C-alpha positions in Angstrom: -0.2 0.1 -0.1 1.7 3.2 -1.4 2.6 5.7 1.7 1.5 8.4 0.0 -2.0 7.6 0.1 -2.1 7.5 3.7 -4.0 10.5 5.7 -4.4 10.6 9.5 -7.5 12.1 10.9 -8.3 13.3 14.4 -11.6 12.4 16.0 -13.7 10.1 14.4 -14.4 8.2 17.5 -18.1 7.5 16.0 -16.9 5.7 13.3 -17.8 1.8 13.7 -14.4 1.0 12.2 -12.7 3.2 14.7 -14.9 1.8 17.2 -14.3 -2.3 16.1 -10.5 -1.7 16.1 -10.6 0.0 19.7 -12.7 -3.0 21.1 -10.4 -5.2 19.6 -7.5 -3.5 21.1 -9.2 -3.6 24.5 -9.7 -7.4 24.4 -6.2 -7.8 23.3 -4.6 -5.6 25.7 -7.2 -7.2 28.7 -6.1 -10.6 27.5 -2.6 -10.4 27.7 -2.5 -8.5 30.9 -3.3 -10.3 34.2 -6.3 -8.9 36.1 -6.4 -5.2 36.7 -3.2 -4.6 35.2 -4.3 -3.1 31.4 -4.5 0.4 31.4 -5.7 0.9 28.0 -8.7 3.6 27.5 -12.1 2.9 26.5 -14.3 4.9 24.1 -14.9 7.2 27.1 -11.5 7.8 27.9 -10.8 8.7 24.8 -13.6 11.2 24.7 -12.0 13.0 27.6 -10.8 16.7 26.7 -7.4 16.1 27.7 -7.0 13.3 25.0 -6.4 13.8 21.5 -7.4 10.6 19.3 -6.3 9.7 15.6 -6.4 7.2 12.9 -4.4 6.7 10.2 -6.2 5.5 6.8 -5.7 4.8 3.1 -8.9 5.2 1.5 -11.5 3.8 3.3 -9.1 1.3 5.2 -8.7 1.9 8.9 -4.9 0.9 9.5 -4.2 2.0 12.6 -5.4 4.4 15.9 -3.5 6.0 18.6 -3.8 8.7 21.2 -2.3 11.6 22.9 -3.4 12.1 26.7 -2.2 15.5 28.5 -1.0 15.6 31.8 1.2 17.4 34.3 4.5 15.7 35.2 5.7 15.8 39.0 7.8 18.2 37.8 4.7 20.5 36.5 5.8 20.0 33.4 2.8 19.3 30.6 3.7 16.0 29.2 1.9 13.8 27.0 0.9 9.7 27.3 0.8 7.9 24.1 -2.4 5.7 24.7 -4.6 2.9 22.6 -1.8 2.0 20.0 -3.3 -0.5 17.7 -2.6 -1.5 14.4 -5.6 -3.7 12.1 -4.5 -7.1 12.0 -4.3 -6.7 8.2 -1.9 -4.0 8.3 0.6 -5.2 10.7 4.2 -4.5 9.8 3.4 -2.2 6.8 4.7 0.9 8.8 1.3 1.9 9.9 2.3 2.1 13.4 5.4 3.8 12.9 3.8 6.5 10.9 1.3 7.2 13.3 3.8 7.4 16.3 5.7 9.8 14.3 2.7 11.8 13.7 1.7 11.6 17.2 5.4 12.6 18.5 5.0 15.5 16.0 1.8 16.8 17.4 3.2 16.7 21.2 6.5 18.6 19.9 4.3 21.3 18.1 1.8 21.6 20.9 4.9 22.2 23.3 4.8 19.2 25.7 8.1 18.6 27.7 8.4 14.8 27.4 6.3 11.7 26.1 5.7 8.6 28.1 4.3 5.4 27.6 3.5 2.4 29.9 3.1 -1.3 28.4 3.7 -4.8 29.5 6.0 -7.3 29.6 6.0 -10.4 27.5 6.3 -11.5 23.6 2.6 -9.4 23.2 4.6 -6.5 23.9 7.8 -6.7 22.2 7.3 -5.6 18.6 5.6 -2.4 20.4 8.5 -1.9 22.9 11.3 -2.1 19.7 9.1 0.7 17.8 9.1 2.8 20.7 12.6 2.2 21.4 13.7 2.9 17.6 11.7 6.4 17.9 13.9 7.3 21.1 11.9 6.2 24.1 14.1 4.8 26.8 13.0 2.9 30.1 12.3 5.1 33.0 10.4 4.7 36.1 6.7 5.0 36.7 4.8 8.3 36.0 1.2 10.0 36.1 0.0 7.9 39.1 1.0 4.6 37.7 2.4 1.9 40.1 5.5 -0.1 38.8 5.0 -4.0 39.0 6.9 -6.8 37.8 4.3 -6.8 34.8 4.6 -3.0 33.4 7.1 -1.1 31.8 7.6 2.5 31.5 9.2 4.6 28.6 9.8 8.3 27.8 11.3 10.3 25.2 12.3 13.8 25.7 10.9 16.5 23.2 
């Protein structure tokens, strides 16, 4: 699929294709995480005013989704957290996640955020995502934004 035909839209949380991919994301995250350890945002969480939601499309095909949640870090800096990143199964390993992540990083930078954080899990289900984040300059860090460190979760940060 040609990269130049891809477009990123903001919002569209009422699109049935977006809702279906979000349901898949929530199901996969809950299935791969111990009970109570999945911090994926549901539809209501993505509709909050401190969250910007993005989707990547090629024509009518939904390729990937992701969100940027703003928060004040413990040092008072305005930061962002990457949330709800998911590539549609038919578009895995096509560069869709990288394209959307690059866009979210660009938006965070343009919005003047100091840092971008993320929380993810451990195990093979999370390895590809962690590799993608590392390839974009994210490094391991401690808990942030009210998260509690456990044996399951991992935290990453990128300074902007």
